[in-house]
C-alpha positions as a LaTeX table, in Angstrom:
\begin{tabular}{lrrr}
\hline
Residue & $x$ (\AA) & $y$ (\AA) & $z$ (\AA) \\
\hline
Met1 & $-53.19$ & 15.45 & $-2.51$ \\
Pro2 & $-51.45$ & 17.24 & $-5.32$ \\
Ser3 & $-53.49$ & 19.71 & $-7.21$ \\
Asn4 & $-52.82$ & 20.42 & $-10.83$ \\
Pro5 & $-53.90$ & 23.96 & $-11.71$ \\
Thr6 & $-52.94$ & 23.71 & $-15.37$ \\
Pro7 & $-53.38$ & 20.68 & $-17.58$ \\
Gly8 & $-50.05$ & 18.98 & $-18.22$ \\
Gly9 & $-48.20$ & 21.22 & $-15.79$ \\
Pro10 & $-46.20$ & 20.03 & $-12.78$ \\
Pro11 & $-48.24$ & 19.15 & $-9.72$ \\
Thr12 & $-48.18$ & 21.52 & $-6.78$ \\
Tyr13 & $-47.99$ & 20.22 & $-3.23$ \\
Gly14 & $-49.63$ & 22.62 & $-0.90$ \\
Ser15 & $-52.20$ & 20.68 & 1.04 \\
Gly16 & $-52.12$ & 17.45 & 3.00 \\
Pro17 & $-50.16$ & 16.08 & 5.94 \\
Ala18 & $-46.77$ & 16.40 & 4.24 \\
Gly19 & $-46.91$ & 20.18 & 4.37 \\
Gly20 & $-45.59$ & 20.88 & 0.89 \\
Met21 & $-43.15$ & 17.93 & 0.72 \\
Pro22 & $-42.98$ & 15.84 & $-2.47$ \\
Pro23 & $-43.55$ & 12.07 & $-2.15$ \\
Gln24 & $-40.52$ & 9.92 & $-1.31$ \\
Ala25 & $-38.72$ & 7.95 & $-4.01$ \\
Pro26 & $-39.13$ & 4.16 & $-3.93$ \\
Pro27 & $-36.27$ & 2.13 & $-2.41$ \\
Pro28 & $-33.51$ & 0.99 & $-4.80$ \\
Val29 & $-34.05$ & $-2.33$ & $-6.52$ \\
Gly30 & $-31.51$ & $-5.21$ & $-6.51$ \\
Gly31 & $-28.06$ & $-5.27$ & $-8.08$ \\
Phe32 & $-26.27$ & $-4.34$ & $-4.87$ \\
Pro33 & $-24.62$ & $-6.81$ & $-2.50$ \\
Gln34 & $-26.48$ & $-7.49$ & 0.70 \\
Gln35 & $-24.88$ & $-6.04$ & 3.78 \\
Gly36 & $-24.67$ & $-8.17$ & 6.90 \\
Gly37 & $-25.61$ & $-11.40$ & 5.09 \\
Ser38 & $-24.87$ & $-14.86$ & 6.37 \\
Lys39 & $-21.30$ & $-15.91$ & 7.08 \\
Asn40 & $-21.73$ & $-19.39$ & 5.56 \\
Gly41 & $-19.34$ & $-18.63$ & 2.71 \\
Gln42 & $-16.63$ & $-17.43$ & 5.05 \\
Ile43 & $-17.04$ & $-20.39$ & 7.41 \\
Met44 & $-16.94$ & $-22.92$ & 4.58 \\
Ser45 & $-13.91$ & $-21.21$ & 3.07 \\
Ile46 & $-11.96$ & $-21.27$ & 6.33 \\
Ile47 & $-12.79$ & $-24.95$ & 6.83 \\
Ser48 & $-11.72$ & $-25.50$ & 3.22 \\
Ile49 & $-8.33$ & $-23.94$ & 3.97 \\
Val50 & $-7.87$ & $-26.09$ & 7.09 \\
Thr51 & $-8.78$ & $-29.30$ & 5.29 \\
Gly52 & $-6.59$ & $-28.24$ & 2.36 \\
Val53 & $-3.57$ & $-27.92$ & 4.65 \\
Leu54 & $-4.38$ & $-31.31$ & 6.18 \\
Gly55 & $-4.69$ & $-32.70$ & 2.67 \\
Leu56 & $-1.19$ & $-31.46$ & 1.85 \\
Cys57 & 0.22 & $-32.99$ & 5.05 \\
Cys58 & $-1.51$ & $-36.31$ & 4.42 \\
Cys59 & $-1.52$ & $-36.35$ & 0.64 \\
Thr60 & $-1.83$ & $-40.13$ & 0.47 \\
Trp61 & $-5.33$ & $-39.78$ & 1.92 \\
Phe62 & $-7.48$ & $-37.94$ & $-0.54$ \\
Ile63 & $-10.38$ & $-37.36$ & 1.85 \\
Phe64 & $-9.03$ & $-34.06$ & 3.20 \\
Ser65 & $-8.18$ & $-32.71$ & $-0.24$ \\
Ile66 & $-11.57$ & $-33.70$ & $-1.66$ \\
Ala67 & $-13.28$ & $-32.01$ & 1.29 \\
Ala68 & $-11.21$ & $-28.86$ & 0.67 \\
Val69 & $-12.26$ & $-28.78$ & $-2.99$ \\
Val70 & $-15.95$ & $-29.32$ & $-2.21$ \\
Leu71 & $-16.00$ & $-26.73$ & 0.58 \\
Gly72 & $-14.05$ & $-24.27$ & $-1.56$ \\
Ile73 & $-16.62$ & $-24.56$ & $-4.34$ \\
Leu74 & $-19.55$ & $-24.23$ & $-1.93$ \\
Gly75 & $-17.89$ & $-21.26$ & $-0.21$ \\
Ala76 & $-17.35$ & $-19.54$ & $-3.56$ \\
Lys77 & $-21.02$ & $-19.99$ & $-4.44$ \\
Glu78 & $-22.02$ & $-18.43$ & $-1.12$ \\
Tyr79 & $-19.70$ & $-15.49$ & $-1.79$ \\
Asp80 & $-21.32$ & $-15.06$ & $-5.22$ \\
Lys81 & $-24.70$ & $-14.64$ & $-3.52$ \\
Thr82 & $-23.45$ & $-11.82$ & $-1.30$ \\
Gly83 & $-21.11$ & $-10.24$ & $-3.84$ \\
Glu84 & $-18.07$ & $-10.40$ & $-1.57$ \\
Lys85 & $-14.56$ & $-11.30$ & $-2.68$ \\
Lys86 & $-13.98$ & $-15.03$ & $-2.61$ \\
Ile87 & $-10.23$ & $-15.17$ & $-2.03$ \\
Leu88 & $-10.53$ & $-17.51$ & 0.98 \\
Ala89 & $-12.58$ & $-19.97$ & $-1.04$ \\
Gln90 & $-10.04$ & $-19.85$ & $-3.87$ \\
Ile91 & $-7.16$ & $-20.53$ & $-1.47$ \\
Gly92 & $-8.96$ & $-23.55$ & 0.00 \\
Leu93 & $-9.83$ & $-24.81$ & $-3.47$ \\
Gly94 & $-6.22$ & $-24.42$ & $-4.60$ \\
Leu95 & $-4.88$ & $-26.28$ & $-1.56$ \\
Gly96 & $-7.34$ & $-29.10$ & $-2.18$ \\
Val97 & $-6.39$ & $-29.42$ & $-5.83$ \\
Ala98 & $-2.68$ & $-29.31$ & $-4.95$ \\
Gly99 & $-3.18$ & $-32.09$ & $-2.37$ \\
Ile100 & $-4.98$ & $-34.26$ & $-4.93$ \\
Val101 & $-2.29$ & $-33.71$ & $-7.57$ \\
Ile102 & 0.56 & $-34.46$ & $-5.14$ \\
Gly103 & $-1.28$ & $-37.55$ & $-3.89$ \\
Ile104 & $-1.80$ & $-38.86$ & $-7.42$ \\
Ile105 & 1.87 & $-38.32$ & $-8.26$ \\
Tyr106 & 2.89 & $-40.07$ & $-5.03$ \\
Trp107 & 0.69 & $-43.11$ & $-5.76$ \\
Ile108 & 2.00 & $-43.32$ & $-9.32$ \\
Leu109 & 5.56 & $-43.32$ & $-7.97$ \\
Ile110 & 4.66 & $-46.08$ & $-5.50$ \\
Leu111 & 2.95 & $-48.23$ & $-8.15$ \\
Thr112 & 5.89 & $-47.88$ & $-10.57$ \\
Gly113 & 8.37 & $-48.83$ & $-7.83$ \\
Val114 & 10.23 & $-45.53$ & $-7.78$ \\
Val115 & 9.27 & $-44.98$ & $-4.13$ \\
Asp116 & 9.54 & $-47.87$ & $-1.68$ \\
Ser117 & 6.32 & $-48.14$ & 0.29 \\
Ser118 & 7.40 & $-50.93$ & 2.63 \\
Phe119 & 7.79 & $-49.95$ & 6.23 \\
Asn120 & 10.37 & $-51.90$ & 8.16 \\
Phe121 & 10.62 & $-50.99$ & 11.78 \\
Ser122 & 13.47 & $-52.61$ & 13.54 \\
Ser123 & 14.82 & $-51.81$ & 16.90 \\
Asn124 & 18.33 & $-52.78$ & 17.84 \\
Leu125 & 18.05 & $-52.86$ & 21.57 \\
\hline
\end{tabular}
């Protein structure tokens, strides 16, 4: 226990099990990113990139692009929790948005008749 020989003076540490050592400082409080957190953000971001590429390849089907946007947003939120950079989530989100925009333009061109959507398969055997 610290003894205080003079009122208002600094405590002296001479007795006790610590052998003259001052008490330890408390651990730091929040504000720092967690190390070794979950990899959910990274997994969702990678899946977002994959579905974004599929959405660009199949831009007439919006399901892949919508999945890329949703997973990109969820991945970015997970990255915000850990404080890591969210570049993978942003790439997946961008691919998803690009697939949706290209798909909308394609469907507008089909509906206005600029692009012929009929498929005629004929084989001259």
